[in-house]
N, C-alpha and C positions, 0 to 999 in steps of 0.2 A: 504494500500500500504506500509506503514511503517513497519508493522508486517512482511510482506513477505521479505522485504529487510533485516530486522534484523535476520530473520530465516536463510536466505541465508548466511549472514555474519557469524553467529554462526556455520553453517555447514562447511563453508570454513575454519574457524579457527580450528574446530575439525579435519578436513582432514589434515590441516597443522600440528597439534599436533601429529596425528597418523603417519604421514610421518616422522616427527622429531623423534618420538619414534622408528620407524623402522630403521632410520639411526643410532641412538645411539645403538640399538641392534646389528647391523652389526659391528659397531666399537668395541663394547665390545667383540664380538666373534673373531674378527681378531687381537685384541691387544695381544701382548706377555707380556706386563707389567700388572700384576694382579691388581695393584692399579689403573691404568688408566681404566682397564676393569670394576672395581668396580664403579668408578666415572661415566663412560658411562652408567652403569646399573642404577645408581641413576638418571642420566639425562633422561633415558628412562622411568623410573617410574614417574618422574615429568611431562614428556610430556603426559603420559597416564592419570595422575591425572588431567591435564589441559583438556584433552579430556572428561573425566568423568564430570568435572565441567561444561563444555560447553554443554554437553548433559543432564544437569540438574539432576545430581545424587550426591548431596553434601554429603549424608551419606556415600556413597562408597568412595568419595574423602578423607574424614576424616580418615577412617580406612586404606585406601591404602597408604596415605602419611605417616602415623605413622609407618606402618609395612614396606613397600617397600623402602621408602627413608630413614627412620630413623633406625629402628632396624636391618633390613637386611644389610644395608650398614655398620653399626657399627660392626656387627658380622663378616662380611667378612673382614673388615680391621683388626680386631683383629686376625683372623685366618691367614691372610697374614703376619702379623707381627711375627707370630710364625713359619712361613715356609719361603720358598724362594719367593722373589718378582717377579722374571721373570720366565716365562714358558719356559721349554726346548723344543727344536725341531725346 
């Protein structure tokens, strides 16, 4: 009985993480400030990493966090610093 409730909790937390990731994705798309959009993108990546962890895929989490949250965000912030911060339109 305990295993079933634990699995249900893990699935509900994974569903919450995926919903949070979808919310961050929407906010990143709608944001006109590119730095905020990059931060929302990093939040989306962290939420997906949490979902991968809850779905028992730790090897994917290690690679995903290093690339999506670390390198990708740093490169985007560097590129934004060389261009305009706000999107026109």
